[in-house]
N, C-alpha and C positions, 0 to 999 in steps of 0.2 A: 504493500499499499504505500509505503514511503516512496517507492520507485515512481508511482502514478503521481505523488504530489510534486517530486523532483521534475519529472517529465513535463507536466502542465506549467511549473514556473519556468523553465527553459522556452517553452512555446511562447509564455506571457512575454518574457525578455525578448525573444527574436520579434515577436509582433509589435512589440513597443518600440524596437529600433527602426523597424519598417514603416512604422506609422499607421498602423492597423490598432487604433486605440479601443475600439470596441471587443475585437478579438482579443486583446491583450487583458482588458479588464475582466472578461469572462473566463479566461484562462486563469489569472490570477485567483480569482473568486474559488475557482474549482482546486486549484491547489491550496489555498487556505483551508476549505473544508476537508479536502482530505489528510490534510495534515493534523487538524483537530482531531479527527477520527482517528488517526494512527496514535496520536498521543492518548487518547482515553483508552483504547484497547491496550497499549503498552503499560499504561498505569493499572488497569484492571489485571491484566496478566501477573504483572509485578506483586501486586496486594495478594493475589489468589496463590501465588507461589510462596510467599512470605506465610500465609497462614497454613497452608497445606505442608510444608516442609518437605522433607526427603520420603515421607511414607512411615509404614508400621515399621517398628525394629522387632526382631525375633526374639 
């Protein structure tokens, strides 16, 4: 998911350099949404891992 966010960020930067402002704005918005989704999923995974630990000990 982070790869998609970086991809849309690069598309937004290239579109902004070429003067396509509406495409750049849309791509930047998508990149921000994907980055926040990635961040939330990462934090949920981290908290879940901390509470679960390594599993049951014999």
